[in-house]
N, C-alpha and C positions, 0 to 999 in steps of 0.2 A: 602692623603699624596702626595705632589709634590716633585720630585727629579730631579737631573741632572741640572747643571748650565751652561748657556752660558754667558760668560763675554764679552761684546763688548767694546773695547778700550784697549790700551796697554801702557798708560802713567803711571805716578807715582801713581795715585789713583788705577788704574787697578792692579798694582803690589801688593798693600795692599789687594785688594779684592781677588786676586788669592791666596795669602798666607793664608788669613783668611778662605776662602772657603776650602782650603786644610786642615787646622787645624780642620775643622768640616765636612769633607767629609763622615764621618759615617752617618751623617744626610742628607747632601746635595747631595751625590752621585757623579757621574762623573762630571768633570770640563773641560770646553772647553773655550779657549780664542781666540777671533777673532778681527782683525783690517785690515786695508788696507795693512799694512806692516807685512808680515809673520815673518820676523826676529825679530821684536820687541815682537811679541807674543811668539816666541820660547825662547827669552831671559827671559821672565817671567816664562815659564815652567822650564827652567834651574835653575832660582833663587829659585823656590819652592823646587826643588830636592836638590839643594846645601845646603839649610838650613834644610832639612828634615822635611818640614812642613806638609806633608801628614800624617794624623792621621791613616788611614788604606790604604791598597793597593787599587788602583782604577785608572780609566782613568784620564789623564791630558794631553790634546792635544792642539796644536796651529793650527789656520786656517786663511787663507787670506779671507777678506770679505770687500766689499764696502757696508756699512750699509745703504747708501741712496737707494740701490737697494732692494726694498721690497721683490721681488720674490727670490732673492739670500738669503736674511735673512731668509725667510720662509723655504727655502730648507735646510739651515744649522740647523735651529731649528729642523726640521724633521729628518735630518740625525743623529744628535747627541742625539735625543730624549730628548731634554732639555725642562723641564717644568717651569724653572725659568730663566729669562733673566735679567741680571744686566747690564744696559746701563751706562757705565762711559766713553763713547766716547765724541766727541764734541757735544755741545748743538744744533748744526745744524742738527743732525740726529735723534733727539727724536721722531718726528712724524712718520718717516719712520719705526723705530724700533717698536714703539707702534702699528702701523698698522699691522706689521708682527706678533706681539703677538696676536692681536685681531683675526687675520685670522687663527692662528695655535692653539690657546687655551692656550698659555704659559702665565705665570704671568710676569708682567712687573715692573721693578724698575729702577728709575733714581735718579740722585743727583742734577740736575739743570734744570731750566726751558728751554723750547724750544726757539731758536732764529732763526730769518731770517737773513742771512748774510748781506742783504742790508738794514736792519733797526736796529736802536738802540733806547732804552728807549721808547718803544711803549706806547699807551694809556693803563692805568691800568684799572682793574687788569690784569696783563700779562697772567695769566693762562687762562683767558677767551678768549684770542686771538688764542689759539692753543689747549692745552691739554683738557681743560674742554669741548670743542666742541665734544669730543669723549666719554664723560661720559655715555650718553644714550646707545651708541653702546657697551661699556664695560659691562654695566649692562645687556643688552639684551643677550650678549654672555657669561655671567658669568665669565668675565675676571677680575682677581685681578690686578689692576694697582696702585702702590703706588708711588706718585710723590714726588720728592725732599726729598729723604731719605738719604742724606749725613749728615753732621753736621749742617751747616747753608746754605741752609735749611735742615731740618730733625730733628736732635736731639734738636735744639732750639725750634722747633715746639712742640716737646714732652714736653720740659720744660715748655713752655707756657701753654699747656694743663694741666699739673700737677698742676701748680700754680693756674690756673683758677678754676679747679675742687676741689682741695684739701685744699687750704690755704686761700681762700678769699670768702666773700659773694658777692662782686662786685669788678671788676678790672677797674681801670682808665687808666693805661698805661703799655705797654710792650716795654721795650727798650732792644734790642739784641745788645750785645757788643762783638766784635771780635778783640782780641789783639794777635798779634804775637810778642812776646818780644825776639824772637830768632835772630840769625845773621848767614847769609850764606857766608859772606866773599867776595862777588862779588861787583863790583862797582855799578851795577844795575841789578836787576832780579825780575821777578814775581814768586810767589809761585805756581801758576798753569797757565794753558794756557794763554800766554800773550794777545792773541787776545780777549778771553773772558774777561780776567781781565780788560783790558783797555776799552772795550765796556761798562762795568758797570759804568765807571766814566766820560765818555766824553759828556754825554747828561744831561738831567734833573735828579734830585734826587727826586724820588717820595716817599712820606711818607703818613701815614694815621693819620691825626690830626683833632681833634674835629669832628670825624666821617665823614671826607671828604678827598679826595685826595689833597695833598699840594705839590707844586713844589718848589725846591730850586736848586741852583747850587752846584756843587761839591766843597768841602772845604769851603762852606759858613757858616755852622753851626758846632760847635764843643763842646765837653764836656771833663772834666777830672775826672777820677774816681780812687780811691785808691783800687786796686783789690788784691785779695788773691795771694800770691806767686810772682806775677810780679810787684806789687807796683803801684804807681801813673802812669797813662797812659792817653794820650790825644787821643780821637777818633773823627771821623767826620761823620756826618749824610750822609748816602749813600743809593742809591736805591738798593734793594735786593729782591730775590725771595719770601722769607717767608712773607714779608709784604703783598704781594698780595693775599696770601691765608688766613693768620691769620686775616686780616682785614675783610674778608668775612665770616669766619667760627666761630669766637669768637665775642661776644658782648662786644668789647673793643673800646673806642673812640680814643685811641692813640696807634699806633704801629709804631715803628721806628727801623732802623738798623744803627749801628755805627761801623766803622772800624778804627783801629789804623794805622796811617801813620807817618813815620819820616819826618823831614824837607827835607832830601836828596831826598826821593821818590817824595815828592810834587814838589820840584824844577825841577827834571828831567821830571816828568810828564807834568808840566806846559810848559816847553820848547818844548817837543815833540808835545803837543797839539797846541801851538801857531804857530808852524811851519807847521801844517797840517799833521804831520806824524802819527797821530792817526785816520785819516779819514778812514771810511770803503768804501768810494766811489772811483772808479778807476780814475787814472790820466794817461796821456800819456807823456812819456819822450821826450826829443829832438830827440832821436833816433827812435821814433815811437813805443816804447814799452809801452803797457798798464799794469800798476801795481796798486795794492791796497796798499797805504802807510802803513796801519796797518799790512798787511801781511809781508811787508818788515821789519818792526820793529820786528815782531815776529821772522823772520828768523835770525836776527843778535843777538838776546838776548839769554842767556843761556837757554837750555832746563830745565824746572823746576825739572825734575827727576834727573838731574845732580848735583843739589845742595845738595842732601842728605848726602854725606860722610862728608862734612865739617860743616854741620849745628849744631849749639849749641843753648841752651836756651830753653824757654818754650812758650807755647801758653796758653791763658786763654779766653774761650768763654762761654758766658752765658746770661741769661735773668734777667734784673732788672724789677721786677713786683711790681706795687704799686696799692693799692686799700683799701677796707674796710673789716674789720672782726669784728663782734660783735659791730658794730657802731664806731670802732676806726680805725685810719689810720694804715696801715700795709705795710711793704716793705720786699720782699725776693729777694735774688740773688741765682739762681740755675745755676751751672756752672761745667765746666770740665777744668782741667789743664793737658796738654800733654807735653811730653819732646821729643825734636827732636832727641837727641842721642839715647834715648831708642827705639824710633820708628825705627831708622836705624838699631840698633842691632838686633831687632826682625824680621823685614821684608824688610830691605834695602831701606826704603823710609823715607823722612823727615816728621815732625809732622803734617804739613798741609795736606799732602796726607793721613796720618794715620787717622786723625780725619774725613776726608771725606770718607775713604774707609772701615772702620770697620762697620759703621751703616747699609749700604745696605746689608751686609752679615748677620748682626743680623736680619734685616727685612726678608731676604730670609729664615732664619731658622724659624722665626715665621710663615711665609707662609707655609713652609714645614710641620710644626707640626700642622697647622690648626688654630692657634691663630689669625693670621692676613690674612687668606685666605678668604677675604670678598666678592670676586667675583663681585667687582665693582671698579670704580676709586675713590681714596681718596687721600687727603693730610694727613700728619702724625698726625696733631692735631685732626683728625676725628677718630683716632684709640685709643684703650686702651694703654696708654703710660707705664703702670706699668711693664708688661713683657719685654718691650723694654729696659727700664732703667735698670732692673735687669740683662738682658743679656749683655748689654754694660758694666756693672760693672764687669762682669766675663771675658769680651773679651778685656779689656785693656783701656776702656774709662770710668773710674769711675765718678759718679755724686756726687756733694756736694751741700749743701744748707747753706746759711748764712742768719740769721734773728735775731730777738730779743733773741732767745734761743742760739745763738752762731753759730759756723761754724762746720759742721759735714757731714759725709757721708750720702747719701740718697739712700735708697732701700725700696722695698715693699715685 
């Protein structure tokens, strides 16, 4: 049994993680929140207390930490006696936090793939460039490391696994569709870290098609689907983390990721990109100041966590899976619908943060009770998805399935 959680990060997703850990602290034990800015961590502690989220009396503390400093992270893991580390900080810190966990014996969980600040859209599969290089070290040291256990990547990987193992004899395609049909009322904003958000869309769009890597440009390929609750929605093929593990771990010739964008977002994005304001490379101003354009854009846009109070509408995220069953063509859609206002009422965050923040806590519970304490590095599709889906159903992210038998709740 592993206990005591160290949450690294203090943004909107971390807020959800903090509340959900508090709601299950009878299993997870003490809760510690760490980031570079102590005040942000303390604000999360205060939010948990204000909403009365702690299930039982227990430690809930804030800490200042530069998570790029492996020794400092190791020291904090030891000081707090944390056996579970949930990394929901910037994707730039993944490898540092992972190394600290390997050296201290703590289980490691994250929600996004590692990124080098100076590189975008690297050679696929992306996991092979960073995290997977530590697979052997994790197994040698008995370290449980669960990669990409947010919603996408994460829950959608579990949906793919469920479809692959339970509903088909062979699978031809997995299309992951992410639609935010909500409105935040701002002229322009991103739903999570603007820097990470834009980096996904400024380079090549990598997909897995006909069992090989295929490159397109952003907004080059689109589709329209009539989805449950949110209705007809247009989405664009986009590069994304889960394509890079599912393509390697499941025997499926086509794995693609699609994200919904409105015309306004596309227009603003296109202008920013064409002006060079989304570049990750430094430039020097006439005054001699060296700045990174992308970081400047991030600095002037709204903080994603500030969007929550006014957010309305719903999200719909799921997997369209096609293949054969008993010699016949078959298609299923396994999905979740989340409500922005409901998320804010429960934990003070908008729906995008909610869908990303609940799953790593569910995974931490499964590690704590032994079901997912596999003592090696894995992506979510390599684990038994059934207890994960059941736990998410109970924690606020219910799964549904739509196929020839109708649209219904899914549980095991």
